[in-house]
C-alpha positions as CSV (number, residue, x, y, z in Angstrom):
1,M,-78.4,-69.9,-119.0
2,K,-75.2,-68.1,-118.1
3,R,-72.3,-68.3,-120.5
4,D,-69.0,-69.6,-119.2
5,N,-66.8,-66.9,-120.7
6,R,-63.4,-68.6,-120.6
7,V,-61.7,-66.6,-123.3
8,G,-57.9,-66.2,-123.8
9,M,-55.2,-65.7,-126.3
10,F,-52.1,-67.8,-126.9
11,S,-49.5,-68.1,-129.6
12,L,-47.7,-71.1,-131.2
13,P,-44.6,-71.2,-133.3
14,E,-45.3,-71.5,-137.0
15,Q,-43.0,-74.5,-137.3
16,W,-45.0,-76.4,-134.7
17,V,-48.3,-75.7,-136.4
18,R,-47.1,-76.6,-139.9
19,S,-45.4,-79.8,-138.7
20,R,-48.6,-80.8,-136.9
21,S,-46.7,-81.7,-133.7
22,P,-48.5,-83.8,-131.1
23,E,-48.3,-80.8,-128.7
24,V,-50.2,-78.6,-131.1
25,T,-52.8,-81.4,-131.6
26,R,-53.3,-81.6,-127.8
27,V,-53.7,-77.8,-127.4
28,M,-56.1,-77.5,-130.3
29,G,-58.2,-80.4,-128.9
30,M,-58.7,-78.4,-125.7
31,C,-59.8,-75.2,-127.4
32,S,-62.5,-73.7,-129.6
33,I,-60.6,-71.3,-131.8
34,L,-62.5,-68.0,-132.3
35,N,-59.9,-66.2,-134.4
36,A,-56.4,-66.9,-135.7
37,S,-53.8,-64.6,-137.2
38,H,-50.4,-65.4,-138.8
39,M,-47.7,-63.1,-137.4
40,E,-45.3,-63.6,-140.2
41,H,-42.6,-61.3,-138.8
42,L,-42.6,-63.3,-135.6
43,N,-43.0,-66.8,-137.3
44,Q,-46.0,-67.6,-135.1
45,Y,-49.7,-67.9,-135.0
46,N,-51.8,-66.0,-132.5
47,Y,-55.1,-67.5,-131.4
48,L,-58.2,-66.2,-129.6
49,A,-59.9,-69.1,-128.1
50,L,-62.4,-70.6,-125.6
51,C,-60.8,-73.2,-123.3
52,Y,-62.0,-74.9,-120.1
53,Q,-58.6,-74.2,-118.6
54,F,-58.8,-70.4,-119.0
55,D,-60.1,-68.2,-116.3
56,V,-63.6,-66.7,-116.6
57,I,-63.6,-63.1,-117.7
58,E,-66.3,-60.5,-117.2
59,P,-67.6,-58.3,-120.1
60,G,-65.2,-55.4,-120.6
61,E,-62.2,-57.2,-119.0
62,E,-58.9,-57.4,-120.9
63,I,-58.5,-60.8,-122.5
64,P,-55.5,-62.5,-120.9
65,W,-52.6,-64.3,-122.6
66,Y,-51.7,-67.9,-121.8
67,I,-49.0,-70.4,-122.5
68,F,-49.5,-74.1,-122.6
69,N,-47.1,-76.4,-120.7
70,Y,-46.7,-80.1,-120.7
71,D,-46.4,-82.2,-117.5
72,P,-46.4,-86.1,-117.9
73,D,-48.7,-86.4,-114.8
74,L,-51.1,-83.6,-115.8
75,D,-50.9,-83.6,-119.6
76,M,-51.3,-80.1,-121.2
77,F,-52.2,-77.2,-118.9
78,A,-52.6,-73.5,-119.4
79,I,-50.7,-70.9,-117.4
80,K,-51.9,-67.3,-117.4
81,L,-49.3,-64.7,-118.1
82,D,-49.2,-61.6,-116.0
83,S,-49.8,-58.2,-117.5
84,I,-46.1,-57.1,-116.9
85,Y,-44.9,-59.9,-119.1
86,R,-47.5,-59.2,-121.8
87,S,-46.6,-55.5,-122.0
88,T,-43.0,-56.3,-122.8
89,R,-43.7,-58.9,-125.5
């Protein structure tokens, strides 16, 4: 059986996570979190996760970063960030 390797990284503001906002609950309901780290100096949490909305990556590929956006018609959806944006973060 072939694994569907839909792995990605994303971050959420610490305040949203601690307040258990509905947006965070929706995002977490879509993902299986593999690793989480608190970036205290940035006041955010970074997550490595599996998500059905992430692109499939091949072994050895760089794990992409995503942001989640909300659309009333589509609910929550993931947007992959390009490498130019990631390198300036």
